Structure formats: C-alpha cells, structure tokens
C-alpha positions in Angstrom: -0.6 -42.1 23.5 -2.4 -39.5 25.5 -0.8 -36.8 23.5 -1.7 -38.6 20.2 -5.4 -38.7 21.2 -5.4 -35.1 22.1 -3.9 -34.3 18.7 -6.5 -36.3 16.9 -9.2 -34.5 18.7 -7.7 -31.1 17.9 -7.4 -32.1 14.1 -10.9 -33.5 14.1 -12.2 -30.3 15.8 -10.4 -28.2 13.0 -11.9 -30.2 10.2 -15.5 -30.0 11.7 -15.2 -26.3 12.2 -13.8 -25.9 8.7 -16.9 -27.7 7.2 -19.2 -25.4 9.1 -17.2 -22.4 8.1 -17.5 -23.4 4.5 -21.4 -23.5 4.9 -21.9 -20.2 6.9 -22.6 -17.1 5.0 -19.7 -14.5 5.3 -20.2 -11.3 7.4 -21.0 -8.1 5.8 -18.4 -5.8 4.3 -16.4 -3.5 6.3 -14.4 -0.4 5.6 -11.7 1.5 7.4 -12.3 5.3 7.8 -10.3 7.2 5.2 -9.0 9.5 8.0 -6.9 6.6 9.2 -5.1 6.3 5.9 -2.7 8.4 3.8 -5.3 8.6 1.0 -8.8 9.9 0.8 -10.2 6.6 -0.4 -11.5 4.0 2.2 -9.9 0.7 2.7 -12.7 -1.8 1.9 -12.7 -5.2 3.5 -15.3 -7.6 2.0 -15.9 -10.7 3.9 -15.7 -13.9 1.7 -15.9 -17.7 2.1 -12.7 -19.7 2.0 -14.4 -21.6 -0.8 -14.2 -18.4 -2.8 -10.6 -18.2 -2.7 -9.0 -19.4 -5.9 -6.7 -22.3 -5.2 -7.6 -22.8 -1.6 -9.2 -26.3 -1.9 -5.9 -27.8 -3.3 -3.3 -25.4 -1.9 -0.5 -26.3 0.4 -0.4 -23.8 3.3 2.3 -25.4 5.4 4.9 -22.9 4.6 2.5 -20.1 5.5 1.8 -22.0 8.9 5.7 -22.0 9.5 5.8 -18.2 8.8 2.7 -17.5 10.8 4.1 -19.4 13.9 7.4 -17.2 13.6 5.2 -14.2 13.6 3.2 -15.3 16.6 6.7 -15.3 18.6 6.7 -11.6 18.1 3.1 -11.0 18.7 3.3 -12.7 22.0 6.0 -10.3 23.2 3.7 -7.4 22.7 1.4 -6.1 25.5 -2.1 -7.6 25.1 -3.6 -4.1 24.3 -0.9 -3.2 21.8 -2.3 -2.5 18.4 -0.9 -4.6 15.7 -0.6 -1.5 13.5 -1.5 -0.3 10.0 -4.9 1.2 9.6 -6.1 -0.7 12.7 -8.3 -3.6 11.2 -6.0 -6.1 12.7 -6.9 -5.4 16.3 -4.5 -5.8 19.2 -2.0 -8.4 20.1 -4.1 -10.1 22.7 -6.8 -10.9 20.1 -4.3 -13.0 18.4 -3.3 -15.1 21.3 -5.8 -17.9 20.9 -5.0 -18.5 17.2 -1.3 -18.4 17.8 -1.7 -21.2 20.7 -3.8 -23.2 18.3 -1.1 -22.8 15.3 1.6 -23.9 17.9 -0.4 -27.1 18.8 -0.3 -28.5 15.4 2.7 -31.0 15.1 2.7 -33.7 12.4 0.4 -32.1 9.8 -0.9 -32.3 6.2 -2.1 -29.6 4.0 -5.7 -30.8 4.8 -5.2 -30.2 8.5 -3.5 -26.8 8.0 -6.2 -25.7 5.8 -8.8 -26.9 8.3 -7.0 -24.9 11.1 -7.2 -21.7 9.2 -10.7 -22.1 7.9 -11.9 -22.9 11.5 -10.0 -20.0 13.2 -10.1 -17.1 10.7 -12.5 -15.2 8.4 -11.2 -14.0 5.1 -11.7 -10.4 4.1 -10.8 -9.4 0.5 -8.9 -6.1 0.4 -9.8 -3.1 -1.9 -9.5 0.6 -1.9 -11.0 3.0 -4.5 -10.0 2.0 -7.9 -6.6 0.7 -6.9 -5.3 -2.3 -8.9 -3.5 -5.0 -7.2 0.3 -5.4 -8.1 2.7 -8.0 -6.8 6.3 -7.9 -7.3 9.1 -10.1 -5.9 12.5 -9.9 -4.1 15.1 -12.4 -3.3 18.4 -12.7 -1.5 21.4 -12.0 -3.8 24.9 -13.4 -3.3 28.0 -11.1 -3.7 31.7 -11.5 -3.7 33.4 -9.3 -1.0 36.5 -8.6 1.2 37.1 -7.1 4.5 39.7 -4.9 3.0 39.9 -2.6 -0.1 42.2 -4.2 -2.6 42.2 -5.3 -6.3 38.7 -5.6 -7.6 37.1 -4.9 -4.2 36.5 -1.3 -4.4 32.9 -0.8 -3.8 32.0 -0.3 -0.1 28.9 -2.0 1.7 28.3 0.3 4.6 26.9 -0.3 8.1 24.7 2.4 9.7 27.0 5.6 9.9 27.7 7.1 13.4 26.2 10.4 12.3 22.8 9.2 11.0 20.0 10.2 13.4 16.3 9.3 13.1 14.1 12.3 13.8 10.3 12.8 13.8 9.9 14.2 10.3 7.0 16.2 11.3 9.2 18.5 13.1 11.1 19.5 10.1 8.9 18.8 7.2 5.5 17.1 6.2 5.6 13.3 5.9 3.1 10.6 5.1 1.7 9.1 8.4 4.4 10.8 10.5 7.1 8.3 9.3 10.6 9.2 10.6 13.3 10.2 8.1 16.9 10.2 8.5 18.9 13.2 9.4 22.6 14.0 9.5 23.8 15.3 12.9 26.4 18.1 12.4 27.9 20.0 15.3 28.8 23.7 15.2 30.5 25.7 17.8 27.3 27.6 18.9 24.6 24.8 18.5 23.7 21.4 17.1 21.7 21.4 13.9 20.3 18.8 11.7 20.2 18.4 8.0 19.0 15.7 5.5 21.4 12.9 5.0 23.3 13.0 1.6 21.8 11.4 -1.4 23.3 8.3 -3.2 25.4 10.4 -5.6 27.2 12.2 -2.7 27.7 9.1 -0.7 29.1 7.3 -3.7 31.4 10.2 -4.6 32.6 11.3 -1.1 31.9 8.4 1.2 30.6 8.6 4.6 31.9 8.3 8.3 32.8 4.9 9.5 34.4 1.8 8.1 32.5 -0.1 5.4 31.4 -3.7 6.5 32.9 -5.1 3.3 33.9 -4.1 -0.2 32.6 -5.9 -3.2 33.8 -6.3 -6.6 30.8 -5.1 -8.6 29.1 -1.8 -8.1 26.1 -3.1 -9.9 25.8 -6.0 -7.4 26.1 -3.6 -4.6 23.2 -1.5 -6.0 20.9 -4.5 -6.4 21.7 -5.6 -2.9 20.3 -2.3 -1.7 17.1 -2.8 -3.7 16.6 -6.3 -2.4 17.5 -5.1 1.2 19.4 -8.2 2.2 21.9 -10.8 0.8 24.8 -13.1 1.4 28.4 -12.2 0.9 31.1 -14.8 0.0 34.3 -13.3 1.5 37.7 -13.8 -0.2 38.7 -16.1 2.7 35.8 -18.4 1.9 33.6 -17.2 4.8 29.9 -16.9 4.0 28.0 -14.1 6.0 24.6 -12.6 5.7 23.8 -8.8 5.5 20.4 -7.3 6.4 18.8 -4.2 6.1 19.7 -1.9 9.1 18.8 1.7 8.0 18.3 4.1 5.1 19.5 7.6 4.3 15.9 9.1 4.3 16.1 10.1 0.7 13.2 9.2 -1.7 13.2 5.9 -3.5 13.1 6.1 -7.4 12.8 2.9 -9.4 15.6 3.1 -12.1 13.4 1.0 -14.3 11.1 3.9 -14.7 14.1 6.1 -15.4 15.1 3.8 -18.2 11.6 3.5 -19.7 11.2 7.4 -19.6 14.5 7.7 -21.5 13.2 5.1 -24.0 16.0 2.8 -23.2 13.6 0.0 -22.4 9.9 -0.6 -22.9 7.5 -1.3 -20.0 7.0 -4.9 -21.5 10.9 -5.3 -21.4 11.4 -4.3 -17.8 12.7 -6.6 -15.3 15.6 -7.0 -13.0 17.4 -9.0 -15.7 16.9 -6.4 -18.4 17.8 -3.5 -16.2 21.1 -5.3 -15.1 21.9 -6.2 -18.6 21.4 -2.5 -19.7 23.7 -1.3 -16.9 26.4 -3.7 -17.8 26.1 -2.8 -21.5 26.4 1.0 -20.7 29.1 1.3 -18.0 29.5 5.1 -19.1 25.9 5.8 -18.1 25.3 3.3 -15.4 26.4 5.5 -12.4 24.2 8.4 -13.5 21.1 6.0 -13.8 21.8 4.3 -10.4 22.3 7.8 -8.8 18.7 8.8 -10.0 17.7 6.6 -6.9 18.7 9.0 -4.1 17.7 6.3 -1.5 20.8 4.5 0.0 20.5 1.5 2.3 22.9 0.6 5.2 23.4 -3.0 6.4 24.3 -5.1 9.5 26.2 -8.3 9.4 25.0 -11.5 10.8 25.9 -15.2 10.6 24.3 -17.1 7.8 22.3 -19.2 10.3 19.7 -21.4 8.7 20.4 -21.4 4.8 16.7 -22.3 4.2 15.3 -19.1 5.4 16.2 -15.5 4.5 17.4 -12.6 6.5 15.3 -11.0 9.3 12.5 -8.8 7.9 10.9 -5.8 9.3 8.9 -7.8 11.8 12.1 -9.3 13.3 11.6 -12.9 12.1 13.6 -14.7 9.3 11.8 -14.5 5.9 10.3 -17.8 4.6 10.5 -18.3 0.8 7.2 -18.1 -0.9 5.5 -17.5 2.4 6.7 -14.0 3.5 5.1 -10.8 2.0 6.4 -7.3 2.2 3.4 -4.6 2.5 2.7 -0.9 3.1 2.7 -0.6 6.8 0.7 2.5 6.7 -2.1 0.2 5.7 -1.4 -3.4 7.0 0.0 -5.0 10.2 2.8 -7.3 10.4 2.1 -10.8 11.4 -1.2 -11.0 9.6 -1.8 -14.0 7.3 -3.1 -13.4 3.8 -4.3 -15.4 0.8 -2.8 -14.1 -2.4 -4.5 -15.0 -5.9 -2.0 -14.2 -8.6 0.3 -15.6 -11.0 4.1 -15.8 -11.2 6.9 -16.3 -13.8 8.1 -19.7 -14.2 11.8 -20.2 -13.3 12.5 -21.0 -16.9 12.0 -17.7 -18.8 10.9 -19.5 -21.9 7.9 -21.1 -20.1 4.6 -19.5 -19.5 3.5 -18.0 -16.2 2.1 -20.4 -13.5 -0.7 -19.8 -11.0 0.5 -18.6 -7.6 -2.3 -18.9 -5.0 -0.5 -19.1 -1.8 -0.9 -18.5 2.0 1.5 -15.9 3.0 2.3 -13.7 6.1 2.9 -9.9 6.2 6.5 -9.9 7.6 8.3 -7.2 5.8 8.0 -3.8 4.1 10.0 -1.7 1.5 10.4 1.7 0.1 8.5 1.0 -3.1 5.6 -0.9 -1.5 2.8 1.6 -1.4 -0.9 0.9 -1.5 -3.6 -1.5 0.0 -3.3 -4.2 -2.7 0.4 -4.0 -3.2 2.9 -6.5 -2.1 6.4 -7.8 -2.6 6.8 -11.7 -2.4 10.1 -13.1 -0.8 11.2 -15.9 -3.2 14.4 -17.0 -1.4 18.0 -17.5 -2.5 19.7 -18.7 -5.5 19.4 -18.6 -9.3 15.9 -19.9 -9.4 14.7 -17.2 -6.9 16.4 -14.4 -8.8 14.9 -15.6 -12.0 11.3 -15.5 -10.7 11.6 -12.4 -8.4 13.4 -10.3 -11.1 10.4 -10.9 -13.6 7.6 -10.8 -11.1 5.3 -7.9 -11.8 1.6 -9.4 -11.8 -1.8 -8.3 -10.9 -3.5 -10.2 -8.1 -6.1 -10.2 -5.4 -5.2 -10.0 -1.6 -7.5 -11.3 1.1 -6.5 -10.9 4.8 -7.3 -13.7 7.2 -8.5 -12.3 10.7 -9.3 -14.3 13.9 -13.0 -14.7 14.3 -13.1 -12.5 17.4 -11.8 -9.6 15.3 -13.9 -10.3 12.5 -17.0 -10.2 14.5 -16.1 -6.9 16.1 -14.8 -5.3 12.9 -18.2 -5.8 11.1 -20.4 -4.5 14.0 -18.5 -1.5 15.2 -19.7 1.9 13.9 -16.2 3.0 12.6 -16.3 -0.1 10.3 -19.9 -0.3 9.4 -20.5 -1.5 5.8 -20.8 1.6 3.3 -24.3 2.4 2.1 
C-alpha cells in the first residue's frame, strides 16, 4: 500500500509537470558548430512544445519507454562525465541519470502516464541542417534456411569475423569522415608486417576468406539481404533456430544496388523497394551476381541464441532492438540512447492499402552504412512477413525531434557554442 501511494504521487507529479510544460514557451533555438560535424552546414535544434508534435496527444509511447529503459542500462555503465557521442548536443552520461531513474520508477502504466513522464522530464528540439530533407527507411529481421555443413542446396557461406581482419585508425592510412576506423587485412611478410584494405564483396564471394563459415544458406539472394539488414534468424536443417547479428564489416564503401538498377534503367525510382529489387534479382540470375557485387561492402556476423523472440538482435548500442521503437541514425551527428519523436508516414502491411501515419516515440539505438545525415533514420520493424512488407517499402519523408533532459536543454540554449544564430 505504501508503494502504491508513492506511485500515485509520482504519476500525479508527472501529469502536473506535463500540464505546466505544455503552457511554457519553448527555449530559444540552438545550433551546433559546423566544425563538430562532417559537413559545413550547422546542425540546428529548434525547441518546440510537445503540443506542437503531430500525433503526440493521442500517441502510445509505451514501446518507446521500453526501448529507453534498455538504453538507460547502457548509459548507467558509462562514467558520469563520458559524452554520449555524436555532435555533442546530448551532453554526458551523468546528465541522463535522473531521467533514467524516473523512467525505471514507472511500473503499471498507461499511454497517458508515459506521455506525462516525457513531457515533464524532457524538452523537444526539432532537428534540421541546411536544406537537408528528412528521409526515413526501414529494416527488419529476415529468416533464412541454413546448415552447419556445406551440402546440397546449402552452398552460400555466412561468415563470422575472419581472423585476419584488423581495425585500424583510418587517418593513419587515408582520410576518413570523422576519423572512423576502417577494416584492414593483416598480411605477414618475411621482413615486415604490412596492412592492405580488406577484399571487396566480389573477391570474397569468388575466393572466400580465412576461417570456417558460421552457416551455409540455400539462397545467395537471401544471404545478400541478410547483410543489408544487419541481423536475422536462421532455421537450421536440424530444426534449430538461431540468431545472427552484425559483428563486423570489410571496410569497403556501401553502394545501394537499388541505385545501380535505376541507373541502368532496370527499375524506376517510383518502383524501387526491397520487394522489387529481390524480384529483379530472381528474374535475372545471369546478372544478379554482378549487380550484388556492385556493393563492395561485406558484413560478418556472430551467432547468438534466439532469446526473446519479441525483440530483435542487439543493435549498435548493445541492447536488443524493439520493433517500431528502435531507430538507426548517423552516429557522426546523433548519440545512442536519445529518445526522439518521429513525424512521418509508413506503408500499410497490405501493399494495396494507402500509407498510414507513423507518429511515434523511438530511441536511437543502432546505425547503418547507408544512414548519413542529421534528419535520416532507419526504423526497425521487427520480424516476420508483415515487418518485411513494411520495411521493404519504407522510404518516406519525415520530421525528427530529439527529446533532451531539461538540465541539458537549459545548458544547451545558454552556452555560447550553442547560441541561436542571428
């Protein structure tokens, strides 16, 4: 009974503060110095009211709260003065401690209570940079058929991280964006150790790499899309179900083969989707390998138990991804663990139906080779046919609003480096 009364006071406090927050004018705009970003355009953060967010009043942010709690587990493991990352607007781990404690204190909750918590503890800042247009795509967890041994139809390898893959600081050998590491292949000679770039997809597919594959699958196109998605599930020929998650990459540039097909005139931009690309590859087996090889990037995986089937593989932040609540972003700009409100639309699972509104609370928990830009994101849709249907056709404009703890918001808008542009 004591706990119940404490929880009631907590919920009442959230609602009261949320009402006040809805009445208060938003802080002034802030911008991030372009010197901190891989582009000359400044990242602008315009503070808005929660009432200004499309869909907020009637939205259900409970999945977003679940994802945020998972992120808090990672944030708490960091030193208090550790920056969250990105361009720096998200502050350090210690500044998230209070809101994480409040999030964990919520037990039995309704959408109204969760909205009240976020409205009381956070300030929304709409994100923009130069003339950059928002673009939001989707990804999902595919399911493949596989075998531990190479036999019959099981001929396409799914590799773990090879033993000769070494991560180096790219600035030592070539210019890279934001000093990101790139993969090198370690070769030994009699006189000295030297490093060369790791082979591109075409060479790996043709000649293989050191180390035994984790599995062999029966469909090279399925294997290719597993690499695009970054994680998936494998049904082995003995009936075992396992999960594979992103573990590394060959350091070669990512090329979207949809762009290759449109440049060749095989598909129009209006036709482009995961489904149309797959259909083209299946219909053109003599050309499919050449088109897939145009993407030099090659992904390596690690194996894990399936665990909770309701959530996805572990993302870049180190927590399982939550369907329709986890977002992959550009880590040169954004920080993992930050909640966001996305205003967009999304395909209906039934392709013959019109798009539907997708105004949702998400948490930045992952990244991807094709995710570049301040208003760019990839939504994790989950597992199964419906998730594949939506993710494969998701390519929609949208507006991104980051939610920052009030302590960070107050400092952000007052600090000289983040002063509003004149």
